[in-house]
PQR file of N, CA, C, O and H, with PARSE charges and radii, in Angstrom:
ATOM      1  N   MET A   1       0.672  -1.367   0.121 -0.4000 1.5000
ATOM      2  CA  MET A   1      -0.348  -0.075  -0.215 -0.0000 2.0000
ATOM      3  C   MET A   1       0.581   1.424  -0.339  0.5500 1.7000
ATOM      4  O   MET A   1       0.223   2.541  -0.712 -0.5500 1.4000
ATOM      5  N   LEU A   2       1.984   0.887   0.167 -0.4000 1.5000
ATOM      6  CA  LEU A   2       2.593   2.220   0.525 -0.0000 2.0000
ATOM      7  C   LEU A   2       3.101   2.716  -0.448  0.5500 1.7000
ATOM      8  O   LEU A   2       3.280   3.928  -0.564 -0.5500 1.4000
ATOM      9  H   LEU A   2       2.275  -0.020   0.469  0.4000 1.0000
ATOM     10  N   PHE A   3       3.420   1.845  -1.316 -0.4000 1.5000
ATOM     11  CA  PHE A   3       4.220   2.187  -2.807 -0.0000 2.0000
ATOM     12  C   PHE A   3       3.444   2.461  -3.928  0.5500 1.7000
ATOM     13  O   PHE A   3       3.673   3.094  -4.959 -0.5500 1.4000
ATOM     14  H   PHE A   3       3.275   0.861  -1.222  0.4000 1.0000
ATOM     15  N   LYS A   4       2.059   1.587  -3.329 -0.4000 1.5000
ATOM     16  CA  LYS A   4       0.733   1.897  -4.325 -0.0000 2.0000
ATOM     17  C   LYS A   4       0.222   3.494  -4.572  0.5500 1.7000
ATOM     18  O   LYS A   4       0.059   4.223  -5.550 -0.5500 1.4000
ATOM     19  H   LYS A   4       1.873   1.073  -2.492  0.4000 1.0000
ATOM     20  N   TYR A   5       0.009   3.643  -2.569 -0.4000 1.5000
ATOM     21  CA  TYR A   5      -0.100   5.127  -2.612 -0.0000 2.0000
ATOM     22  C   TYR A   5       0.678   6.476  -2.488  0.5500 1.7000
ATOM     23  O   TYR A   5       0.613   7.588  -1.965 -0.5500 1.4000
ATOM     24  H   TYR A   5       0.141   3.050  -1.774  0.4000 1.0000
ATOM     25  N   ALA A   6       1.475   5.670  -3.317 -0.4000 1.5000
ATOM     26  CA  ALA A   6       2.541   7.884  -3.757 -0.0000 2.0000
ATOM     27  C   ALA A   6       2.846   7.654  -1.768  0.5500 1.7000
ATOM     28  O   ALA A   6       2.267   8.646  -1.326 -0.5500 1.4000
ATOM     29  H   ALA A   6       1.527   4.766  -3.742  0.4000 1.0000
ATOM     30  N   TYR A   7       3.308   7.038  -0.786 -0.4000 1.5000
ATOM     31  CA  TYR A   7       4.188   7.494   0.372 -0.0000 2.0000
ATOM     32  C   TYR A   7       5.327   8.048   0.324  0.5500 1.7000
ATOM     33  O   TYR A   7       6.321   7.350   0.125 -0.5500 1.4000
ATOM     34  H   TYR A   7       3.779   6.232  -1.145  0.4000 1.0000
ATOM     35  N   PRO A   8       5.434   9.452   0.499 -0.5600 1.5000
ATOM     36  CA  PRO A   8       6.619  10.229   0.408  0.2800 2.0000
ATOM     37  C   PRO A   8       7.956   9.167   1.409  0.5500 1.7000
ATOM     38  O   PRO A   8       9.147   9.192   1.099 -0.5500 1.4000
ATOM     39  N   GLU A   9       7.430   8.373   2.516 -0.4000 1.5000
ATOM     40  CA  GLU A   9       8.757   8.002   3.171 -0.0000 2.0000
ATOM     41  C   GLU A   9       8.639   6.825   2.895  0.5500 1.7000
ATOM     42  O   GLU A   9       8.545   6.363   4.032 -0.5500 1.4000
ATOM     43  H   GLU A   9       6.463   8.353   2.768  0.4000 1.0000
ATOM     44  N   SER A  10       8.548   5.665   1.979 -0.4000 1.5000
ATOM     45  CA  SER A  10       7.760   4.552   1.458 -0.0000 2.0000
ATOM     46  C   SER A  10       9.634   3.908   1.743  0.5500 1.7000
ATOM     47  O   SER A  10       9.890   3.444   2.854 -0.5500 1.4000
ATOM     48  H   SER A  10       8.625   6.040   1.056  0.4000 1.0000
ATOM     49  N   GLU A  11      10.548   3.950   0.867 -0.4000 1.5000
ATOM     50  CA  GLU A  11      11.593   3.554   0.763 -0.0000 2.0000
ATOM     51  C   GLU A  11      12.250   3.725   2.230  0.5500 1.7000
ATOM     52  O   GLU A  11      13.034   2.776   2.267 -0.5500 1.4000
ATOM     53  H   GLU A  11      10.340   4.327  -0.036  0.4000 1.0000
ATOM     54  N   GLN A  12      12.294   3.996   2.713 -0.4000 1.5000
ATOM     55  CA  GLN A  12      13.135   4.914   4.705 -0.0000 2.0000
ATOM     56  C   GLN A  12      12.321   3.208   4.894  0.5500 1.7000
ATOM     57  O   GLN A  12      12.746   2.100   4.569 -0.5500 1.4000
ATOM     58  H   GLN A  12      11.657   4.766   2.683  0.4000 1.0000
ATOM     59  N   HIS A  13      10.935   3.648   5.593 -0.4000 1.5000
ATOM     60  CA  HIS A  13      10.083   2.290   5.642 -0.0000 2.0000
ATOM     61  C   HIS A  13      10.184   1.138   4.819  0.5500 1.7000
ATOM     62  O   HIS A  13      10.380   0.058   5.377 -0.5500 1.4000
ATOM     63  H   HIS A  13      10.589   4.548   5.857  0.4000 1.0000
ATOM     64  N   LYS A  14      10.108   1.178   3.901 -0.4000 1.5000
ATOM     65  CA  LYS A  14      10.954  -0.522   3.448 -0.0000 2.0000
ATOM     66  C   LYS A  14      12.388  -0.213   4.168  0.5500 1.7000
ATOM     67  O   LYS A  14      12.489  -1.027   5.086 -0.5500 1.4000
ATOM     68  H   LYS A  14       9.949   2.055   3.448  0.4000 1.0000
ATOM     69  N   VAL A  15      13.313   0.468   4.134 -0.4000 1.5000
ATOM     70  CA  VAL A  15      14.598   0.398   4.708 -0.0000 2.0000
ATOM     71  C   VAL A  15      14.523  -0.514   5.946  0.5500 1.7000
ATOM     72  O   VAL A  15      15.016  -1.633   6.089 -0.5500 1.4000
ATOM     73  H   VAL A  15      13.231   1.130   3.389  0.4000 1.0000
ATOM     74  N   GLU A  16      13.684   0.328   6.940 -0.4000 1.5000
ATOM     75  CA  GLU A  16      13.390   0.212   7.994 -0.0000 2.0000
ATOM     76  C   GLU A  16      13.368  -1.377   8.206  0.5500 1.7000
ATOM     77  O   GLU A  16      14.202  -2.190   8.605 -0.5500 1.4000
ATOM     78  H   GLU A  16      13.284   1.237   6.824  0.4000 1.0000
ATOM     79  N   HIS A  17      12.105  -1.456   7.784 -0.4000 1.5000
ATOM     80  CA  HIS A  17      12.002  -3.510   7.528 -0.0000 2.0000
ATOM     81  C   HIS A  17      13.547  -4.326   6.966  0.5500 1.7000
ATOM     82  O   HIS A  17      14.062  -5.385   7.326 -0.5500 1.4000
ATOM     83  H   HIS A  17      11.427  -0.796   7.459  0.4000 1.0000
ATOM     84  N   SER A  18      13.856  -3.574   6.217 -0.4000 1.5000
ATOM     85  CA  SER A  18      15.114  -4.459   5.565 -0.0000 2.0000
ATOM     86  C   SER A  18      15.854  -4.585   6.802  0.5500 1.7000
ATOM     87  O   SER A  18      15.821  -5.611   7.480 -0.5500 1.4000
ATOM     88  H   SER A  18      13.438  -2.714   5.924  0.4000 1.0000
ATOM     89  N   LYS A  19      16.449  -3.667   7.071 -0.4000 1.5000
ATOM     90  CA  LYS A  19      17.361  -3.193   8.894 -0.0000 2.0000
ATOM     91  C   LYS A  19      16.905  -4.853   9.920  0.5500 1.7000
ATOM     92  O   LYS A  19      17.474  -5.931  10.090 -0.5500 1.4000
ATOM     93  H   LYS A  19      16.476  -2.833   6.520  0.4000 1.0000
ATOM     94  N   PHE A  20      15.470  -4.181  10.432 -0.4000 1.5000
ATOM     95  CA  PHE A  20      15.278  -5.084  11.509 -0.0000 2.0000
ATOM     96  C   PHE A  20      15.716  -6.873  10.599  0.5500 1.7000
ATOM     97  O   PHE A  20      16.567  -7.660  11.016 -0.5500 1.4000
ATOM     98  H   PHE A  20      15.008  -3.305  10.294  0.4000 1.0000
ATOM     99  N   ILE A  21      14.686  -7.111   9.128 -0.4000 1.5000
ATOM    100  CA  ILE A  21      15.294  -8.362   9.149 -0.0000 2.0000
ATOM    101  C   ILE A  21      16.386  -9.109   9.396  0.5500 1.7000
ATOM    102  O   ILE A  21      16.584 -10.233   9.856 -0.5500 1.4000
ATOM    103  H   ILE A  21      13.995  -6.473   8.790  0.4000 1.0000
ATOM    104  N   LYS A  22      17.439  -7.709   8.743 -0.4000 1.5000
ATOM    105  CA  LYS A  22      18.723  -8.301   8.642 -0.0000 2.0000
ATOM    106  C   LYS A  22      19.025  -8.955   9.905  0.5500 1.7000
ATOM    107  O   LYS A  22      19.382 -10.116  10.101 -0.5500 1.4000
ATOM    108  H   LYS A  22      17.278  -6.795   8.369  0.4000 1.0000
ATOM    109  N   LYS A  23      18.715  -7.514  11.157 -0.4000 1.5000
ATOM    110  CA  LYS A  23      19.351  -7.976  12.935 -0.0000 2.0000
ATOM    111  C   LYS A  23      18.454  -9.681  13.285  0.5500 1.7000
ATOM    112  O   LYS A  23      18.950 -10.764  13.597 -0.5500 1.4000
ATOM    113  H   LYS A  23      18.425  -6.570  10.998  0.4000 1.0000
ATOM    114  N   LEU A  24      17.138  -9.320  13.083 -0.4000 1.5000
ATOM    115  CA  LEU A  24      16.906 -11.008  13.255 -0.0000 2.0000
ATOM    116  C   LEU A  24      17.341 -11.856  12.732  0.5500 1.7000
ATOM    117  O   LEU A  24      17.296 -12.852  13.455 -0.5500 1.4000
ATOM    118  H   LEU A  24      16.736  -8.441  12.830  0.4000 1.0000
ATOM    119  N   ASN A  25      17.839 -12.071  11.667 -0.4000 1.5000
ATOM    120  CA  ASN A  25      18.119 -12.979  11.347 -0.0000 2.0000
ATOM    121  C   ASN A  25      19.490 -13.409  11.580  0.5500 1.7000
ATOM    122  O   ASN A  25      19.848 -14.533  11.226 -0.5500 1.4000
ATOM    123  H   ASN A  25      17.876 -11.262  11.080  0.4000 1.0000
ATOM    124  N   SER A  26      20.544 -12.320  12.342 -0.4000 1.5000
ATOM    125  CA  SER A  26      21.691 -13.058  12.475 -0.0000 2.0000
ATOM    126  C   SER A  26      21.685 -13.042  14.437  0.5500 1.7000
ATOM    127  O   SER A  26      22.626 -13.490  15.092 -0.5500 1.4000
ATOM    128  H   SER A  26      20.253 -11.408  12.630  0.4000 1.0000
ATOM    129  N   LEU A  27      20.446 -12.441  15.046 -0.4000 1.5000
ATOM    130  CA  LEU A  27      20.183 -12.930  16.239 -0.0000 2.0000
ATOM    131  C   LEU A  27      19.768 -14.206  16.402  0.5500 1.7000
ATOM    132  O   LEU A  27      19.730 -14.679  17.538 -0.5500 1.4000
ATOM    133  H   LEU A  27      19.682 -12.077  14.514  0.4000 1.0000
ATOM    134  N   LYS A  28      19.237 -15.271  14.827 -0.4000 1.5000
ATOM    135  CA  LYS A  28      18.574 -16.108  14.453 -0.0000 2.0000
ATOM    136  C   LYS A  28      19.606 -17.446  14.612  0.5500 1.7000
ATOM    137  O   LYS A  28      19.475 -18.521  15.198 -0.5500 1.4000
ATOM    138  H   LYS A  28      19.268 -14.887  13.905  0.4000 1.0000
ATOM    139  N   SER A  29      20.743 -16.826  13.766 -0.4000 1.5000
ATOM    140  CA  SER A  29      21.932 -17.324  13.129 -0.0000 2.0000
ATOM    141  C   SER A  29      22.753 -17.756  14.652  0.5500 1.7000
ATOM    142  O   SER A  29      22.999 -18.946  14.847 -0.5500 1.4000
ATOM    143  H   SER A  29      20.850 -15.953  13.290  0.4000 1.0000
ATOM    144  N   ASN A  30      23.126 -16.772  15.634 -0.4000 1.5000
ATOM    145  CA  ASN A  30      23.837 -16.879  16.569 -0.0000 2.0000
ATOM    146  C   ASN A  30      23.317 -17.682  17.401  0.5500 1.7000
ATOM    147  O   ASN A  30      24.153 -18.384  17.971 -0.5500 1.4000
ATOM    148  H   ASN A  30      22.927 -15.805  15.476  0.4000 1.0000
ATOM    149  N   PHE A  31      21.926 -17.907  17.787 -0.4000 1.5000
ATOM    150  CA  PHE A  31      21.308 -18.538  18.865 -0.0000 2.0000
ATOM    151  C   PHE A  31      20.905 -19.668  18.330  0.5500 1.7000
ATOM    152  O   PHE A  31      20.344 -20.512  19.029 -0.5500 1.4000
ATOM    153  H   PHE A  31      21.247 -17.337  17.324  0.4000 1.0000
ATOM    154  N   ASN A  32      21.160 -19.883  16.827 -0.4000 1.5000
ATOM    155  CA  ASN A  32      21.093 -22.043  16.198 -0.0000 2.0000
ATOM    156  C   ASN A  32      22.992 -21.558  16.886  0.5500 1.7000
ATOM    157  O   ASN A  32      23.196 -21.554  18.100 -0.5500 1.4000
ATOM    158  H   ASN A  32      21.615 -19.197  16.259  0.4000 1.0000
ATOM    159  N   LYS A  33      23.739 -21.327  16.223 -0.4000 1.5000
ATOM    160  CA  LYS A  33      25.314 -22.117  16.752 -0.0000 2.0000
ATOM    161  C   LYS A  33      25.025 -22.173  18.357  0.5500 1.7000
ATOM    162  O   LYS A  33      25.544 -23.152  18.893 -0.5500 1.4000
ATOM    163  H   LYS A  33      23.573 -21.330  15.237  0.4000 1.0000
ATOM    164  N   GLY A  34      24.390 -21.420  19.112 -0.4000 1.5000
ATOM    165  CA  GLY A  34      25.300 -21.562  20.712 -0.0000 2.0000
ATOM    166  C   GLY A  34      25.496 -20.798  21.017  0.5500 1.7000
ATOM    167  O   GLY A  34      25.673 -20.748  22.234 -0.5500 1.4000
ATOM    168  H   GLY A  34      23.969 -20.625  18.676  0.4000 1.0000
ATOM    169  N   LYS A  35      25.703 -18.991  19.895 -0.4000 1.5000
ATOM    170  CA  LYS A  35      26.727 -17.893  20.582 -0.0000 2.0000
ATOM    171  C   LYS A  35      25.645 -17.061  22.137  0.5500 1.7000
ATOM    172  O   LYS A  35      25.865 -16.541  23.231 -0.5500 1.4000
ATOM    173  H   LYS A  35      25.559 -19.032  18.906  0.4000 1.0000
ATOM    174  N   ILE A  36      24.629 -17.370  21.366 -0.4000 1.5000
ATOM    175  CA  ILE A  36      23.729 -16.384  21.897 -0.0000 2.0000
ATOM    176  C   ILE A  36      22.154 -17.119  22.561  0.5500 1.7000
ATOM    177  O   ILE A  36      21.174 -17.480  21.909 -0.5500 1.4000
ATOM    178  H   ILE A  36      24.450 -17.792  20.478  0.4000 1.0000
ATOM    179  N   THR A  37      22.293 -17.149  23.555 -0.4000 1.5000
ATOM    180  CA  THR A  37      20.837 -16.999  24.004 -0.0000 2.0000
ATOM    181  C   THR A  37      19.917 -15.941  24.923  0.5500 1.7000
ATOM    182  O   THR A  37      20.354 -15.265  25.855 -0.5500 1.4000
ATOM    183  H   THR A  37      23.089 -16.856  24.085  0.4000 1.0000
ATOM    184  N   ILE A  38      18.341 -15.967  24.363 -0.4000 1.5000
ATOM    185  CA  ILE A  38      17.911 -15.331  24.689 -0.0000 2.0000
ATOM    186  C   ILE A  38      17.825 -14.384  25.695  0.5500 1.7000
ATOM    187  O   ILE A  38      17.428 -14.749  26.802 -0.5500 1.4000
ATOM    188  H   ILE A  38      17.987 -16.516  23.606  0.4000 1.0000
ATOM    189  N   SER A  39      18.155 -13.135  25.481 -0.4000 1.5000
ATOM    190  CA  SER A  39      18.728 -12.548  27.075 -0.0000 2.0000
ATOM    191  C   SER A  39      17.335 -11.408  26.709  0.5500 1.7000
ATOM    192  O   SER A  39      16.880 -11.188  25.586 -0.5500 1.4000
ATOM    193  H   SER A  39      18.477 -12.839  24.581  0.4000 1.0000
ATOM    194  N   LEU A  40      16.849 -10.787  28.060 -0.4000 1.5000
ATOM    195  CA  LEU A  40      17.050  -9.601  28.129 -0.0000 2.0000
ATOM    196  C   LEU A  40      17.605  -8.501  27.320  0.5500 1.7000
ATOM    197  O   LEU A  40      16.893  -7.580  27.720 -0.5500 1.4000
ATOM    198  H   LEU A  40      17.219 -10.966  28.972  0.4000 1.0000
ATOM    199  N   GLU A  41      18.369  -7.998  26.482 -0.4000 1.5000
ATOM    200  CA  GLU A  41      18.639  -6.963  25.834 -0.0000 2.0000
ATOM    201  C   GLU A  41      18.054  -7.885  24.157  0.5500 1.7000
ATOM    202  O   GLU A  41      18.242  -7.318  23.081 -0.5500 1.4000
ATOM    203  H   GLU A  41      18.948  -8.746  26.157  0.4000 1.0000
ATOM    204  N   ILE A  42      17.467  -9.100  24.208 -0.4000 1.5000
ATOM    205  CA  ILE A  42      17.229  -9.063  22.409 -0.0000 2.0000
ATOM    206  C   ILE A  42      15.640  -9.047  23.544  0.5500 1.7000
ATOM    207  O   ILE A  42      14.965  -8.292  22.844 -0.5500 1.4000
ATOM    208  H   ILE A  42      17.315  -9.561  25.082  0.4000 1.0000
ATOM    209  N   LEU A  43      14.883  -9.328  24.540 -0.4000 1.5000
ATOM    210  CA  LEU A  43      13.498  -9.005  24.538 -0.0000 2.0000
ATOM    211  C   LEU A  43      13.093  -7.436  24.463  0.5500 1.7000
ATOM    212  O   LEU A  43      12.004  -7.078  24.015 -0.5500 1.4000
ATOM    213  H   LEU A  43      15.432  -9.941  25.108  0.4000 1.0000
ATOM    214  N   ASN A  44      14.149  -6.470  24.982 -0.4000 1.5000
ATOM    215  CA  ASN A  44      13.910  -5.370  24.876 -0.0000 2.0000
ATOM    216  C   ASN A  44      14.319  -4.638  23.296  0.5500 1.7000
ATOM    217  O   ASN A  44      13.835  -3.557  22.960 -0.5500 1.4000
ATOM    218  H   ASN A  44      15.033  -6.761  25.346  0.4000 1.0000
ATOM    219  N   PHE A  45      15.511  -5.611  22.210 -0.4000 1.5000
ATOM    220  CA  PHE A  45      15.177  -4.669  21.731 -0.0000 2.0000
ATOM    221  C   PHE A  45      13.985  -5.087  20.714  0.5500 1.7000
ATOM    222  O   PHE A  45      13.056  -4.297  20.554 -0.5500 1.4000
ATOM    223  H   PHE A  45      15.904  -6.489  22.483  0.4000 1.0000
ATOM    224  N   LEU A  46      14.005  -6.216  20.087 -0.4000 1.5000
ATOM    225  CA  LEU A  46      12.232  -6.360  19.783 -0.0000 2.0000
ATOM    226  C   LEU A  46      11.664  -5.776  20.139  0.5500 1.7000
ATOM    227  O   LEU A  46      11.310  -5.132  19.152 -0.5500 1.4000
ATOM    228  H   LEU A  46      14.760  -6.859  20.217  0.4000 1.0000
ATOM    229  N   LYS A  47      11.058  -5.298  21.144 -0.4000 1.5000
ATOM    230  CA  LYS A  47       9.877  -4.858  21.814 -0.0000 2.0000
ATOM    231  C   LYS A  47       9.933  -3.424  21.591  0.5500 1.7000
ATOM    232  O   LYS A  47       9.035  -2.678  21.200 -0.5500 1.4000
ATOM    233  H   LYS A  47      11.346  -5.822  21.945  0.4000 1.0000
ATOM    234  N   ASP A  48      11.366  -3.111  21.961 -0.4000 1.5000
ATOM    235  CA  ASP A  48      11.604  -1.378  21.413 -0.0000 2.0000
ATOM    236  C   ASP A  48      11.203  -1.534  20.120  0.5500 1.7000
ATOM    237  O   ASP A  48      10.163  -1.015  19.713 -0.5500 1.4000
ATOM    238  H   ASP A  48      12.096  -3.718  22.278  0.4000 1.0000
ATOM    239  N   TRP A  49      11.926  -2.202  19.421 -0.4000 1.5000
ATOM    240  CA  TRP A  49      11.634  -1.825  17.627 -0.0000 2.0000
ATOM    241  C   TRP A  49      10.642  -2.004  16.976  0.5500 1.7000
ATOM    242  O   TRP A  49      10.580  -1.634  15.804 -0.5500 1.4000
ATOM    243  H   TRP A  49      12.770  -2.623  19.751  0.4000 1.0000
ATOM    244  N   LEU A  50       9.186  -2.893  17.883 -0.4000 1.5000
ATOM    245  CA  LEU A  50       8.662  -2.868  17.129 -0.0000 2.0000
ATOM    246  C   LEU A  50       7.104  -2.289  18.115  0.5500 1.7000
ATOM    247  O   LEU A  50       6.097  -2.994  18.176 -0.5500 1.4000
ATOM    248  H   LEU A  50       9.237  -3.194  18.836  0.4000 1.0000
ATOM    249  N   LEU A  51       7.177  -1.397  18.560 -0.4000 1.5000
ATOM    250  CA  LEU A  51       6.530  -0.443  19.462 -0.0000 2.0000
ATOM    251  C   LEU A  51       6.757   1.100  18.990  0.5500 1.7000
ATOM    252  O   LEU A  51       5.892   1.931  18.710 -0.5500 1.4000
ATOM    253  H   LEU A  51       7.995  -0.824  18.510  0.4000 1.0000
ATOM    254  N   ASN A  52       8.231   1.246  18.983 -0.4000 1.5000
ATOM    255  CA  ASN A  52       8.474   2.376  18.122 -0.0000 2.0000
ATOM    256  C   ASN A  52       8.243   2.262  16.837  0.5500 1.7000
ATOM    257  O   ASN A  52       8.102   3.458  16.580 -0.5500 1.4000
ATOM    258  H   ASN A  52       8.933   0.571  19.210  0.4000 1.0000
ATOM    259  N   HIS A  53       8.136   1.862  16.095 -0.4000 1.5000
ATOM    260  CA  HIS A  53       8.216   1.286  14.860 -0.0000 2.0000
ATOM    261  C   HIS A  53       6.957   1.735  14.492  0.5500 1.7000
ATOM    262  O   HIS A  53       6.909   2.668  13.691 -0.5500 1.4000
ATOM    263  H   HIS A  53       8.250   0.891  16.304  0.4000 1.0000
ATOM    264  N   ILE A  54       5.705   1.154  15.010 -0.4000 1.5000
ATOM    265  CA  ILE A  54       4.475   1.242  15.470 -0.0000 2.0000
ATOM    266  C   ILE A  54       4.056   2.802  15.352  0.5500 1.7000
ATOM    267  O   ILE A  54       3.679   3.511  14.420 -0.5500 1.4000
ATOM    268  H   ILE A  54       5.744   0.396  15.661  0.4000 1.0000
ATOM    269  N   LYS A  55       4.317   3.022  16.842 -0.4000 1.5000
ATOM    270  CA  LYS A  55       4.071   4.546  16.681 -0.0000 2.0000
ATOM    271  C   LYS A  55       4.478   5.773  16.571  0.5500 1.7000
ATOM    272  O   LYS A  55       4.013   6.881  16.840 -0.5500 1.4000
ATOM    273  H   LYS A  55       4.623   2.445  17.600  0.4000 1.0000
ATOM    274  N   ILE A  56       5.618   5.284  16.037 -0.4000 1.5000
ATOM    275  CA  ILE A  56       5.873   6.618  14.685 -0.0000 2.0000
ATOM    276  C   ILE A  56       5.781   6.183  13.969  0.5500 1.7000
ATOM    277  O   ILE A  56       4.591   5.894  13.841 -0.5500 1.4000
ATOM    278  H   ILE A  56       5.996   4.385  15.819  0.4000 1.0000
ATOM    279  N   SER A  57       6.845   5.529  12.525 -0.4000 1.5000
ATOM    280  CA  SER A  57       6.605   4.912  11.996 -0.0000 2.0000
ATOM    281  C   SER A  57       5.389   4.333  10.580  0.5500 1.7000
ATOM    282  O   SER A  57       5.207   4.556   9.383 -0.5500 1.4000
ATOM    283  H   SER A  57       7.812   5.764  12.630  0.4000 1.0000
ATOM    284  N   ASP A  58       4.803   3.490  11.694 -0.4000 1.5000
ATOM    285  CA  ASP A  58       2.980   2.795  10.187 -0.0000 2.0000
ATOM    286  C   ASP A  58       2.533   4.075  11.026  0.5500 1.7000
ATOM    287  O   ASP A  58       1.890   4.712  10.193 -0.5500 1.4000
ATOM    288  H   ASP A  58       4.952   3.310  12.667  0.4000 1.0000
ATOM    289  N   LYS A  59       2.519   4.747  12.120 -0.4000 1.5000
ATOM    290  CA  LYS A  59       1.783   5.696  12.535 -0.0000 2.0000
ATOM    291  C   LYS A  59       1.594   6.778  10.921  0.5500 1.7000
ATOM    292  O   LYS A  59       0.600   7.203  10.333 -0.5500 1.4000
ATOM    293  H   LYS A  59       3.042   4.229  12.797  0.4000 1.0000
ATOM    294  N   LYS A  60       2.995   6.891  10.679 -0.4000 1.5000
ATOM    295  CA  LYS A  60       3.099   8.187   9.819 -0.0000 2.0000
ATOM    296  C   LYS A  60       2.597   8.198   8.001  0.5500 1.7000
ATOM    297  O   LYS A  60       2.498   9.122   7.194 -0.5500 1.4000
ATOM    298  H   LYS A  60       3.803   6.545  11.156  0.4000 1.0000
ATOM    299  N   TYR A  61       2.356   6.641   7.885 -0.4000 1.5000
ATOM    300  CA  TYR A  61       2.025   6.569   6.375 -0.0000 2.0000
ATOM    301  C   TYR A  61       0.080   6.190   6.676  0.5500 1.7000
ATOM    302  O   TYR A  61      -0.600   6.205   5.650 -0.5500 1.4000
ATOM    303  H   TYR A  61       2.436   5.891   8.541  0.4000 1.0000
ATOM    304  N   SER A  62      -0.618   5.903   7.941 -0.4000 1.5000
ATOM    305  CA  SER A  62      -1.555   5.734   8.104 -0.0000 2.0000
ATOM    306  C   SER A  62      -1.810   6.885   7.606  0.5500 1.7000
ATOM    307  O   SER A  62      -2.213   7.060   6.456 -0.5500 1.4000
ATOM    308  H   SER A  62      -0.066   5.891   8.775  0.4000 1.0000
ATOM    309  N   VAL A  63      -1.495   8.176   8.823 -0.4000 1.5000
ATOM    310  CA  VAL A  63      -1.974  10.072   8.184 -0.0000 2.0000
ATOM    311  C   VAL A  63      -2.521   9.767   6.943  0.5500 1.7000
ATOM    312  O   VAL A  63      -3.701   9.849   6.601 -0.5500 1.4000
ATOM    313  H   VAL A  63      -1.168   8.034   9.757  0.4000 1.0000
ATOM    314  N   HIS A  64      -1.131   9.252   6.019 -0.4000 1.5000
ATOM    315  CA  HIS A  64      -1.078   9.601   4.829 -0.0000 2.0000
ATOM    316  C   HIS A  64      -2.114   9.147   4.036  0.5500 1.7000
ATOM    317  O   HIS A  64      -2.877  10.009   3.600 -0.5500 1.4000
ATOM    318  H   HIS A  64      -0.173   9.186   6.296  0.4000 1.0000
ATOM    319  N   ILE A  65      -2.407   7.485   3.623 -0.4000 1.5000
ATOM    320  CA  ILE A  65      -3.765   7.287   3.528 -0.0000 2.0000
ATOM    321  C   ILE A  65      -4.706   7.567   3.865  0.5500 1.7000
ATOM    322  O   ILE A  65      -5.560   7.939   3.060 -0.5500 1.4000
ATOM    323  H   ILE A  65      -1.788   6.784   3.977  0.4000 1.0000
ATOM    324  N   LEU A  66      -4.961   7.501   5.282 -0.4000 1.5000
ATOM    325  CA  LEU A  66      -6.294   8.490   5.179 -0.0000 2.0000
ATOM    326  C   LEU A  66      -6.275   9.398   4.936  0.5500 1.7000
ATOM    327  O   LEU A  66      -7.225   9.560   4.170 -0.5500 1.4000
ATOM    328  H   LEU A  66      -4.268   7.199   5.935  0.4000 1.0000
ATOM    329  N   LYS A  67      -5.416  10.899   5.159 -0.4000 1.5000
ATOM    330  CA  LYS A  67      -5.732  12.188   3.922 -0.0000 2.0000
ATOM    331  C   LYS A  67      -6.257  11.939   1.939  0.5500 1.7000
ATOM    332  O   LYS A  67      -6.785  12.703   1.130 -0.5500 1.4000
ATOM    333  H   LYS A  67      -4.644  10.767   5.781  0.4000 1.0000
ATOM    334  N   MET A  68      -5.725  10.388   1.841 -0.4000 1.5000
ATOM    335  CA  MET A  68      -6.361   9.815   0.769 -0.0000 2.0000
ATOM    336  C   MET A  68      -7.487  10.047   0.882  0.5500 1.7000
ATOM    337  O   MET A  68      -7.684  11.207   0.520 -0.5500 1.4000
ATOM    338  H   MET A  68      -5.296   9.768   2.498  0.4000 1.0000
ATOM    339  N   ASP A  69      -8.283   9.618   1.164 -0.4000 1.5000
ATOM    340  CA  ASP A  69      -9.801   8.283   0.984 -0.0000 2.0000
ATOM    341  C   ASP A  69      -9.875   7.764   0.068  0.5500 1.7000
ATOM    342  O   ASP A  69     -10.350   7.877  -1.062 -0.5500 1.4000
ATOM    343  H   ASP A  69      -8.124   8.675   1.458  0.4000 1.0000
ATOM    344  N   ILE A  70      -8.937   6.661   1.094 -0.4000 1.5000
ATOM    345  CA  ILE A  70      -8.894   5.681  -0.228 -0.0000 2.0000
ATOM    346  C   ILE A  70     -10.421   4.440   0.245  0.5500 1.7000
ATOM    347  O   ILE A  70     -10.593   3.888   1.332 -0.5500 1.4000
ATOM    348  H   ILE A  70      -8.552   6.569   2.012  0.4000 1.0000
ATOM    349  N   ASP A  71     -11.148   4.355  -0.800 -0.4000 1.5000
ATOM    350  CA  ASP A  71     -12.476   3.825  -0.509 -0.0000 2.0000
ATOM    351  C   ASP A  71     -11.169   2.005  -1.414  0.5500 1.7000
ATOM    352  O   ASP A  71     -10.656   1.715  -2.495 -0.5500 1.4000
ATOM    353  H   ASP A  71     -11.009   4.804  -1.683  0.4000 1.0000
ATOM    354  N   SER A  72     -11.321   1.279   0.294 -0.4000 1.5000
ATOM    355  CA  SER A  72     -10.285   0.208  -0.311 -0.0000 2.0000
ATOM    356  C   SER A  72     -10.535  -0.874   1.263  0.5500 1.7000
ATOM    357  O   SER A  72      -9.931  -1.940   1.382 -0.5500 1.4000
ATOM    358  H   SER A  72     -11.737   1.515   1.172  0.4000 1.0000
TER
END
């Protein structure tokens, strides 16, 4: 929807998701290799990223889409 409705920060939003996925893959790989365990640091990273992303980045595009008065 971000690209379909020409959200001006769609590329930056995509980059945020890509960085998040890259970090998750790294954490998963290190966990699977026994290099790390699930720690408070990891849980805080996930919580903070998700909450901040939803409250800030996702809120921005929701405002943009609502302004467009889209019927779908």
